[in-house]
N, C-alpha and C positions, 0 to 999 in steps of 0.2 A: 518225112514227119519228125525223124530223129533228130536231122539238122535244125528243124523249126523249134523243137523243144529245147535243144542246147542254144539256140541263140535267144530264145525269151529267158532262158536261166541267166545268161548272161547279162542281158539288160536288167533282170531283177537285182542281181549282185551289184550291178551300178548304182541302181536306185537304192538299195539298203546302204551301201556306202554313203551316198550323199546324206541319206536319213541321220544314218550314225554319226556324220560329220556334224550336222546341224544339232544333233541332241547332245553330242560332246560339248559343242560351243555354249549351248544354251545352260547345260549343267555346270559347265566351268564358271560360266557367268554368274550363274545364282550363288554358286558356290563362293565365288569373290564377293558378291554383295553380302552374302553372310559374314564372311571374314570383316568385310569394311562395316557391316552394322553392328558386330559384336564391338570393334573398336570405337564404334561411336557411342555404344552402350556404355563401355567401359569408362571413356571420357566424361559422359554425362554423369556417372555415377561419382567421378572423381570431383568434377565440379560441383555437385551437389554438397557432397562432403565438405569440401573447402568452403562453399557459400554458407554452410550451416555455422561453422565456425567464425567466418568473417560477420556474419549478420550479428551473431551474438556478441563478439568482440566491439563491434559498432554500437549496439544497443547499449550496452554496458558504458561505453565512452559517452555516448549522448546523456545518459542519465546522470552518470558519476561526475563527469568532468564538463558538461553543458556543450561537449564538442559538436561543432556544427561546419556545414560547408568543406572545405578543403581537409582540415583536420578529421573531421569525421570519414570522408573520403581514403585519407593516408591510412587511417586505422583498419579500415576494411581491406584495403590494397594489401598491407603488409600480412594480416592474418591469412587472407585467401593465398598469398603466394607461398607462405610459410606452410600452410596444409598441403598445397601441391607439391612441394618439394617432400614433404613427409610422405606423400603417397606414391612416392617412386617417380618423382618429376613429371613434366607435361606429356600428357597422352594427345593433346590437341592445341590448338592454338586458341588461348583465351584472350580477348581484348574486349576495350569498352567497359570495364567494370564501372557500374553506377550506383549511387545509394538514394533511396528515397524513404522519405518520412512521412506516415501518414498523420495529418494534422489532428485528427480526433483521438486515435489510439495512443499514438505517438511509437507506433511499431516501426521497425526499421527493416526495410528491404533490400538487398543486395542482389544485382543482377549483373550478369556476364554473358558476352556472345561467345559461342563456342563453334569452331570451325575444325571439322575434321577431314582432311585430304584423303580421298580414295586410293587404294590401289588397283581396284579391278572396275570400279564403277565407272570408267571411261568407255567400257564396252557398252553400256547403256546410256551414254552421254550424261553420266553424273560424277562430276569431278569431285564433288565434296558434299558433305553433310553438315548444314549450318542451322543451328538453333541458339535459342536463349534460354539459360538456366536462371534460376532465381531461389532465395529462401528469405523468409521473414522471421524476424524474432523480436519480442517483447522483453526487455528486462524490467521486470516488474517489482520494485521494492516498495512497500506500504509504507505511509508514513503513520505516525502515531501521535494523538493528542490525548494526554492522560491527565484527568482532575482526580486528586486524591481528597477524599473527604476525612478529616483527621478529628479523631476525639481528644478533646482538650481539657476534659471535666475532671472533677476533683477525685474521681474513683480511678484515674489513670496515675495517680502520685505514686512515686517509687520505682519499682522495675518496670511497671508496663510502660510509662513515658520513656524510660531509658530505651526500652526495646523497641518501641515506636520510632525514636529518633534514629536507631542503629538499622531497622528495617527500610525506613524511608530513605536513607542513605544510600543503602545498598540497591534499592530500585532507581535511585538517580544513577549510580556508577553503572549498573548493569544496561540500562536501557539508552543513556545518552553514551554514545560510542564516538570519540573523537576521531577515531582512524576509520571509520566509515561514514562519512559526510553525506552519502548518496540518500542514505535512510534519515529523513529528518524526525526526530523524536522531540515533542514539547511536552513539559509536566508542569500542572498548577496546582497549589495548595489551597484547600478551603477548610482550614481549621474553625473548630466551632465549640463552645459550651453553652453558656446561657444567652450568649448572642454570638454574633460575628464580627470580629476586628476587621472592617474594610480597608482601614488605614488611608492612604491617600487618595481611595476610590469612596470613601464616605460622604463626602460633600455632595459629589454629584449623585450619588446613589439616593440622598434623602433630601436633594435640594436645599443644602447648605443647613439642615438641622442637627447634622451630627458632623465631629469631626474623625470619628474612629468607629464606634460601636452601632451596630444596625440590626434591627429585627424584621419580620416579615412584613409584607404588604397586605391590605385587605381587597376588597371588591372583587371585579373581574381578572386582576393581575396577579391574584394571590398565588396560583400555582402554575403560572406560566412565565415564558421568557422573555417577556415585552422589557425593552431596556429602559431605564429611567428616564425619561424624556419628557414628562407630562405629570400633572397632579394624581392621575389615576394609577400612574406607574412607579412613582417614587416609592421607595423603601421607607419604613419606619425607622425612626432611632430608637434604641435601647431603652425602653419604659422603666426596666429594672433598675439600671445604672449600674449593676454590679455582676461580677462573673464572667466580663467580656475577656477572651484570652489576649494574651500579649502578642502571641504570633498571629501576623497579618495574612490577609488574603493576598496569595502570589498567583498572578496571571500566568498564562502558559510561557514557558521559557525553556531554552536548551543552553542556559549559562549554568554551568554546574556549580559555578561559586556562589551565584546568586540563590540558587536553590539551596545550597548547604548553609548559607547565612540565615534563610527562612528555617531551615530546620532547627538552627540553635536556638532559635526562639521558642521552641516548644516548651510548655510548662502545662502543668494541672490545677485548675480551680474551677469553681462553679458547677451548675447544673447541666442537663442535657436537653439543648432544643435541636436536637437531630435534624428535623425538617429545614433547618436553616444552613445546616451543612449539604444537605442534599441539593437544596436550592442554589446554593453559591457554586458548587460543584457544575450544575447545568450552566449558569451563567458563565463561568469560566470557558465552558466548551461551546457557548452558543454563539453562531456567528451574526445572530441580531444584536449581541453587545460588542461588536467589533469597533464601533465609535468610542467606547467606554474605556477599552484597554490600549495599551500603547500598541503602535504599529507593528513592533515585532511580536506582539501577543494574539495578534488579531487571529480568531479562530478559521479555519476554512469552512466553506460552505457543506451543508449537510450532503449534498449530493456530489461531493467530489471523490471520484471512485479510488483516489490514490491515499486517502487517509482515512485511518480508522480512529473513531471517537470513542473513548472508553471512560468510565467514571469508577472509582474504586472507593466503596464507602465504608468506613470503620467504625464502630461504637464498641463500648464495653457494656452498655447499660440501656435501660429503658428511656425511651424518649420522653420527658416529663415536665418540660417548660414550653409555654406558648405565650405570646404578646398581644395578639389581635383578637378581641371578642368576636366570635361569629365565624371565625375560620375552622373552629374544630381543634382537637387535642394535637398535639406534636405527631402522635403515630399516623393519625389519619392524614393530616398535611402531608407528611413524607410520602405515604403512598400514593397520594393524588399527583404531587410533584414528579415521583418515580414513573408513574404510567404515561404521564405526557412527556417525560424525556425519553423515555423507550421508544415512544412513536416516533421520534425524530431519528431512529436508528442508533441511538447510543447505546454501546453495549455496557451492562452494567454487572459489576462484580462487587460482593460483599464480603466483608470479614466481621464477624460477630464474636466477641470474647464474652463467655460465660452468658450465653443467650438464656432467656426465660425459659422455665420448664414447661409451658405450656406450648412452646414453638410458634406463638404467634407475633412475634417480633416483625416490626415494619420492614426489616431489612431483608424479609424471607420472600415478600411480594416483589421489592426492588430488583433483587437478582434474577438474572436468567437462570444461573446455575448457582443457587445458594452455596455460600461457603460458612462452615461453622467451626 
């Protein structure tokens, strides 16, 4: 019996040795896989970080320089490689870098195939980890179309009109930056007093009834943005024949010199037909007027997600002049035009100099955030 037990014990020891050998092999194999997995994880993180920088650089080049095709791929590749080196050198084999452009959002996606050779994966017939990493970026610069309603009435004489010239010049200099062409900013002027000097646009606006000064229109088009293309939509000439500002309407422009030439024409005379200034601010921004303005001044569509349309309305007095019987007084006309303009998504700001004590100035209802 003793010999039998010793023989069984030796058999058990042999079995344990085999089991131990198998366990050690499995443990070492899984440990090796963990090491290889950690290397793959580090390589994936390195690729993701480099791809983020690459996608952003490509999106910026796409937006600012209109880079496409091979040029866009070269930008993406350059930034990817530079960031891989900055991250301590390649931790994997990165290949087949590609750039994709979403045609709707214009988001840029950069993708790269990643190949990590294993040290221990061969034990499980796994020689490498292969996967694709990608990153998407949208370099979103919002364009701006700004129409400025500018008070040229007699009460602006002296220091006020000087301050208006200086402030308008500052706005042009600040917003239109020649060193950042990616962001397109265009500014238009709607000077007003008793009427509006439509300049070279007066004839088409009034069906050849005026060569300069215009007033509001009546009927269904009175408070709307319909372009002047039919008898019902033509604007009326200035029936008062006086108080028309020397400064003319300036449609949207990014030409600093042209805008500053318009600013030099600012002068003060006449009464306050403020509703005309509000209306022409809208016309300057309205895509329905695109056939009236020069091609470089065509407003973008209202649903253009890359463009903000804004109107800055300025006055120093009460709206007190109207031209067409039946339209209501200038205050009420301004309110109606403002409401319709804001329904189109136009952001309205106002500046009221010395507003009336009762705080019922029409500009209060025009502004989303009144400025006093």
